[in-house]
MILUM-523307 format. One line per 3 residues: number of its first residue (from 1); their letters; for each residue x, y, z of N, C-alpha, C, O. Coordinates in steps of 0.02 Angstrom, whole numbers, plus 50000, padded with zeros to 5 digits. Example, Ala and Ser with C-alpha at 12.3 -4.5 7.8 and 13.67 -1.06 7.14 Angstrom:
MILUM-523307
1	AS	50660/49716/50390/50615/49775/50390/50660/49835/50390/50712/49834/50423; 50642/49888/50354/50684/49947/50357/50645/50002/50394/50670/50057/50402
END
This chain:
MILUM-523307
1	MKI	50037/49941/49995/49995/50003/50003/50047/50066/50000/50096/50073/50037; 50027/50106/49955/50069/50173/49947/50036/50227/49989/49975/50230/49984; 50063/50267/50025/50029/50319/50072/50063/50382/50053/50124/50386/50053
4	KIN	50021/50436/50035/50046/50494/50025/50019/50546/50085/49960/50551/50101; 50064/50577/50111/50050/50633/50156/50055/50700/50138/50109/50723/50120; 50009/50731/50142/50003/50809/50120/49995/50859/50182/49944/50856/50216
7	TQI	50044/50901/50194/50037/50945/50259/50017/51005/50238/50043/51028/50186; 49975/51037/50269/49943/51098/50254/49934/51150/50321/49891/51136/50362; 49968/51198/50327/49966/51244/50390/49898/51284/50378/49888/51312/50324
10	DSK	49856/51287/50425/49791/51325/50417/49794/51365/50482/49786/51336/50536; 49805/51436/50478/49802/51471/50534/49723/51484/50559/49715/51513/50612; 49675/51464/50526/49607/51467/50559/49596/51405/50611/49547/51406/50647
13	LEN	49638/51357/50612/49628/51304/50657/49654/51334/50742/49696/51378/50747; 49627/51308/50791/49653/51313/50850/49718/51298/50869/49745/51260/50829; 49756/51316/50921/49826/51293/50931/49832/51214/50941/49880/51181/50921
16	DEI	49777/51189/50974/49770/51116/50997/49737/51074/50947/49722/51016/50961; 49727/51099/50894/49675/51067/50834/49719/51037/50774/49767/51068/50752; 49705/50988/50755/49729/50955/50687/49675/50934/50660/49631/50907/50693
19	EIT	49671/50943/50598/49617/50911/50553/49650/50863/50497/49692/50880/50455; 49622/50800/50506/49645/50750/50456/49597/50728/50409/49540/50715/50426; 49618/50723/50350/49567/50698/50298/49602/50638/50267/49660/50643/50245
22	IKA	49566/50576/50264/49593/50523/50235/49546/50498/50166/49486/50485/50164; 49600/50498/50111/49559/50475/50053/49589/50399/50036/49648/50382/50035; 49534/50358/50023/49557/50302/49999/49514/50267/49944/49459/50294/49936
25	PQN	49524/50213/49905/49480/50198/49852/49432/50145/49879/49385/50121/49847; 49449/50130/49943/49398/50079/49973/49416/50069/50050/49470/50082/50077; 49367/50048/50075/49385/50033/50157/49422/49967/50164/49402/49919/50131
28	SEM	49469/49962/50201/49511/49909/50215/49531/49896/50284/49517/49937/50328; 49563/49840/50297/49586/49834/50368/49646/49880/50381/49654/49910/50434; 49685/49884/50333/49747/49937/50340/49719/50006/50357/49746/50038/50402
31	LNK	49663/50034/50322/49636/50087/50328/49612/50099/50401/49623/50151/50433; 49579/50048/50422/49558/50055/50489/49596/50061/50541/49584/50098/50589; 49659/50016/50533/49707/50020/50579/49743/50087/50576/49767/50107/50630
34	IIE	49750/50121/50528/49773/50186/50530/49729/50238/50567/49754/50278/50606; 49664/50237/50555/49608/50273/50576/49617/50263/50665/49616/50310/50705; 49624/50197/50683/49629/50178/50751/49697/50213/50784/49696/50244/50837
37	NIQ	49751/50204/50747/49810/50226/50772/49800/50303/50779/49820/50328/50831; 49769/50344/50729/49772/50417/50734/49725/50431/50799/49744/50473/50840; 49670/50399/50807/49624/50406/50867/49659/50399/50927/49661/50446/50967
40	ATS	49688/50344/50937/49728/50323/50991/49773/50379/51020/49775/50396/51079; 49815/50410/50960/49865/50454/50974/49819/50521/51006/49837/50549/51059; 49762/50542/50971/49738/50603/50991/49712/50597/51062/49714/50646/51099
43	ENI	49686/50533/51084/49660/50527/51149/49711/50525/51208/49696/50536/51267; 49778/50506/51184/49821/50491/51238/49838/50552/51280/49844/50608/51253; 49846/50543/51348/49876/50601/51384/49945/50598/51393/49971/50543/51400
46	DTI	49978/50650/51395/50060/50651/51399/50084/50663/51478/50134/50638/51505; 50042/50701/51501/50054/50727/51571/50001/50719/51622/49942/50722/51607; 50023/50709/51684/49972/50693/51738/49990/50745/51795/50047/50765/51798
49	VGT	49943/50766/51841/49958/50812/51901/49960/50758/51952/49916/50714/51955; 50008/50761/51991/50024/50722/52053/50042/50766/52109/50081/50812/52095; 50019/50760/52174/50039/50782/52235/50080/50737/52288/50071/50677/52301
52	RQN	50124/50780/52313/50157/50734/52372/50172/50789/52423/50201/50840/52407; 50151/50777/52481/50156/50823/52544/50120/50885/52518/50065/50874/52493; 50138/50937/52520/50107/51003/52494/50132/51032/52430/50122/51090/52412
55	NVS	50171/50979/52390/50193/51006/52318/50148/50972/52269/50126/50915/52274; 50138/51012/52224/50103/50990/52161/50161/50984/52099/50199/51031/52086; 50161/50921/52065/50205/50914/52008/50167/50893/51939/50117/50857/51939
58	IIN	50192/50915/51888/50174/50883/51818/50209/50825/51800/50268/50832/51787; 50184/50772/51798/50233/50713/51781/50216/50685/51724/50157/50673/51710; 50273/50670/51678/50263/50639/51610/50243/50565/51615/50278/50525/51645
61	TQD	50194/50551/51589/50173/50487/51587/50214/50433/51562/50201/50376/51583; 50261/50441/51521/50317/50399/51508/50362/50383/51565/50397/50333/51563; 50361/50426/51617/50402/50430/51669/50373/50383/51732/50404/50364/51781
64	VIC	50312/50372/51716/50264/50329/51771/50290/50253/51764/50297/50224/51710; 50305/50228/51826/50311/50153/51824/50251/50113/51819/50243/50067/51779; 50208/50135/51865/50137/50112/51867/50088/50157/51905/50107/50200/51945
67	FFS	50024/50146/51891/49969/50177/51927/49942/50131/51972/49941/50071/51957; 49917/50154/52032/49900/50097/52074/49847/50138/52125/49848/50198/52140; 49805/50090/52145/49756/50113/52201/49782/50089/52273/49812/50036/52278
70	EAQ	49772/50125/52322/49795/50101/52389/49750/50146/52446/49748/50208/52442; 49718/50114/52494/49677/50148/52539/49630/50208/52507/49632/50267/52522; 49593/50180/52463/49541/50238/52435/49570/50284/52388/49531/50320/52357
73	NNY	49632/50291/52379/49666/50344/52331/49703/50313/52277/49721/50254/52282; 49717/50348/52226/49753/50330/52174/49832/50361/52173/49844/50413/52203; 49879/50327/52140/49933/50353/52145/49977/50345/52080/49958/50302/52040
76	CKT	50030/50381/52066/50072/50352/52010/50145/50357/52045/50169/50404/52075; 50177/50287/52031/50252/50286/52046/50295/50298/52000/50285/50281/51942; 50350/50332/52022/50394/50359/51968/50462/50339/52008/50462/50316/52065
79	QNG	50516/50351/51968/50579/50346/52004/50599/50396/52064/50647/50385/52101; 50555/50452/52070/50564/50501/52116/50508/50484/52174/50501/50526/52219; 50474/50432/52175/50426/50419/52227/50350/50412/52199/50334/50410/52139
82	NFK	50307/50408/52255/50237/50401/52235/50201/50472/52243/50205/50506/52294; 50166/50488/52186/50128/50542/52191/50056/50524/52197/50035/50477/52164; 50014/50560/52239/49946/50553/52232/49908/50578/52182/49916/50639/52175
85	IKK	49866/50551/52141/49834/50582/52078/49759/50585/52084/49730/50546/52121; 49725/50629/52049/49640/50632/52057/49613/50580/52008/49563/50548/52024; 49641/50572/51951/49601/50526/51908/49588/50449/51930/49630/50421/51965
88	KLY	49534/50419/51910/49524/50354/51924/49561/50307/51883/49579/50326/51827; 49575/50249/51902/49611/50205/51857/49579/50184/51787/49608/50174/51733; 49504/50179/51807/49482/50170/51734/49476/50229/51686/49470/50219/51626
91	ELE	49477/50290/51712/49488/50347/51663/49557/50343/51630/49569/50352/51571; 49603/50328/51679/49675/50326/51646/49683/50268/51596/49724/50272/51550; 49649/50220/51603/49646/50151/51559/49624/50177/51498/49649/50155/51446
94	DCL	49577/50227/51495/49553/50248/51423/49590/50293/51396/49579/50301/51336; 49639/50331/51424/49664/50384/51394/49750/50375/51401/49786/50424/51389; 49773/50325/51417/49846/50318/51417/49856/50272/51355/49814/50232/51335
97	DKK	49915/50280/51329/49941/50250/51262/49936/50177/51285/49968/50154/51332; 49894/50145/51248/49886/50073/51241/49937/50028/51221/49934/49970/51241; 49985/50046/51185/50052/50021/51170/50101/50017/51236/50142/49971/51243
100	SFI	50093/50062/51277/50139/50064/51331/50108/50045/51403/50147/50025/51446; 50045/50050/51417/50013/50031/51466/49960/49982/51465/49919/49981/51419; 49958/49939/51517/49915/49885/51527/49895/49879/51598/49932/49884/51647
103	RIS	49832/49868/51598/49802/49854/51667/49813/49775/51686/49793/49729/51649; 49845/49766/51745/49859/49701/51762/49810/49680/51818/49798/49621/51829; 49784/49726/51850/49730/49714/51907/49682/49768/51912/49684/49819/51877
106	NSC	49634/49754/51963/49589/49813/51971/49620/49863/52002/49592/49918/52001; 49678/49858/52032/49706/49916/52058/49775/49931/52035/49813/49963/52072; 49796/49911/51975/49862/49921/51945/49866/49930/51874/49839/49886/51839
109	IVN	49894/49980/51845/49907/49984/51779/49977/50001/51770/50000/50051/51798; 50018/49958/51728/50081/49961/51730/50106/49995/51656/50068/49993/51607; 50170/50024/51653/50202/50051/51602/50253/49996/51578/50304/49984/51611
112	IKH	50240/49966/51524/50289/49910/51501/50356/49937/51499/50403/49901/51516; 50369/50003/51477/50438/50026/51463/50479/50025/51537/50541/50031/51534; 50451/50020/51594/50480/50009/51655/50482/49930/51674/50503/49912/51729
115	VEC	50463/49889/51630/50452/49813/51670/50519/49787/51630/50537/49797/51573; 50547/49748/51683/50604/49716/51670/50588/49636/51635/50624/49610/51593; 50530/49607/51663/50512/49552/51635/50439/49532/51667/50416/49558/51718
118	FDL	50409/49481/51630/50347/49461/51654/50363/49376/51679/50371/49332/51637; 50365/49366/51739/50386/49304/51767/50325/49253/51755/50271/49261/51785; 50333/49208/51717/50280/49153/51706/50292/49095/51745/50253/49048/51738
121	SKI	50345/49089/51788/50378/49028/51818/50324/48996/51871/50324/48935/51882; 50281/49037/51903/50239/49010/51944/50165/48982/51890/50136/49020/51852; 50153/48930/51898/50091/48910/51858/50030/48939/51879/50008/48927/51935
124	GNI	50000/48976/51841/49940/49004/51854/49949/49076/51885/49898/49108/51900; 50016/49104/51894/50026/49178/51906/50077/49195/51866/50124/49158/51849; 50067/49255/51850/50111/49314/51815/50139/49363/51860/50099/49401/51888
127	VVK	50206/49369/51874/50229/49421/51913/50262/49466/51874/50303/49443/51834; 50254/49524/51877/50277/49585/51845/50333/49615/51882/50323/49649/51933; 50398/49604/51856/50465/49626/51885/50473/49692/51856/50472/49699/51795
130	FLD	50483/49743/51896/50505/49816/51866/50575/49823/51866/50608/49786/51902; 50607/49869/51827/50675/49883/51820/50703/49911/51886/50762/49906/51900; 50653/49944/51929/50678/49965/51995/50676/49916/52046/50686/49935/52103
133	GST	50664/49848/52035/50675/49797/52077/50598/49781/52108/50588/49725/52131; 50550/49823/52109/50487/49803/52136/50444/49753/52090/50456/49739/52031; 50395/49731/52126/50354/49681/52086/50286/49690/52090/50265/49726/52135
136	EFV	50240/49661/52042/50165/49666/52060/50143/49607/52034/50184/49577/51999; 50086/49580/52042/50053/49522/52026/50002/49526/51981/49959/49565/52001; 49989/49497/51920/49931/49502/51880/49878/49466/51908/49887/49413/51936
139	SKR	49825/49493/51901/49773/49452/51937/49735/49403/51888/49724/49416/51829; 49717/49350/51917/49700/49287/51880/49639/49315/51818/49642/49289/51762; 49595/49359/51829/49551/49380/51782/49583/49416/51726/49556/49416/51670
142	RIS	49648/49452/51737/49680/49481/51682/49732/49445/51641/49751/49470/51588; 49756/49384/51665/49801/49348/51641/49795/49344/51564/49846/49353/51531; 49734/49330/51531/49724/49317/51474/49734/49380/51436/49761/49370/51381
145	NVM	49719/49447/51450/49733/49498/51428/49799/49522/51424/49817/49557/51377; 49839/49502/51476/49908/49514/51474/49942/49473/51426/49979/49499/51384; 49934/49412/51429/49955/49368/51364/49944/49382/51300/49988/49370/51259
148	KFL	49884/49409/51284/49870/49437/51225/49916/49491/51217/49955/49493/51169; 49914/49531/51259/49957/49601/51246/50031/49588/51237/50063/49631/51207; 50062/49532/51261/50131/49517/51256/50142/49479/51193/50196/49481/51163
151	RER	50086/49441/51170/50088/49401/51103/50092/49457/51048/50135/49456/51003; 50046/49507/51056/50040/49554/51002/50110/49598/50994/50137/49609/50940; 50135/49619/51059/50202/49655/51054/50261/49605/51032/50314/49633/51018
154	GN	50260/49544/51026/50308/49493/51014/50312/49493/50938/50365/49479/50910; 50251/49510/50900/50249/49508/50826/50276/49575/50788/50276/49578/50727
END
């Protein structure tokens, strides 16, 4: 498939607005994937606001090791420590980059860029080992989703 990209700067558009027109001779699986990727990119968030003690920080989502729930609050874990966040995990799941983040339990979403490995040595369990040495368990109900995610990344 040959793809042509034409860029046109239009000062009538808002600063945070991009208009995309796709022309194709027919609908196809490749066309649907292109549309899916564009939509996923436009819906992804790049930063999140976190608080620790009395400090408010803007955190790049790529620096987040994982998002987790604990004691009725949500947090993001980074190399610089844990930050309390206001977003719910289900909201984050919808707006994080689906190629980098995967929900492994009701209380945890991990950034695979900070994962050392998925340990499958215990039958029926998957342990996520992070580069910083910490670990999280994949819940039994999420194992099939995680395995599918890993298979897709392997191809």
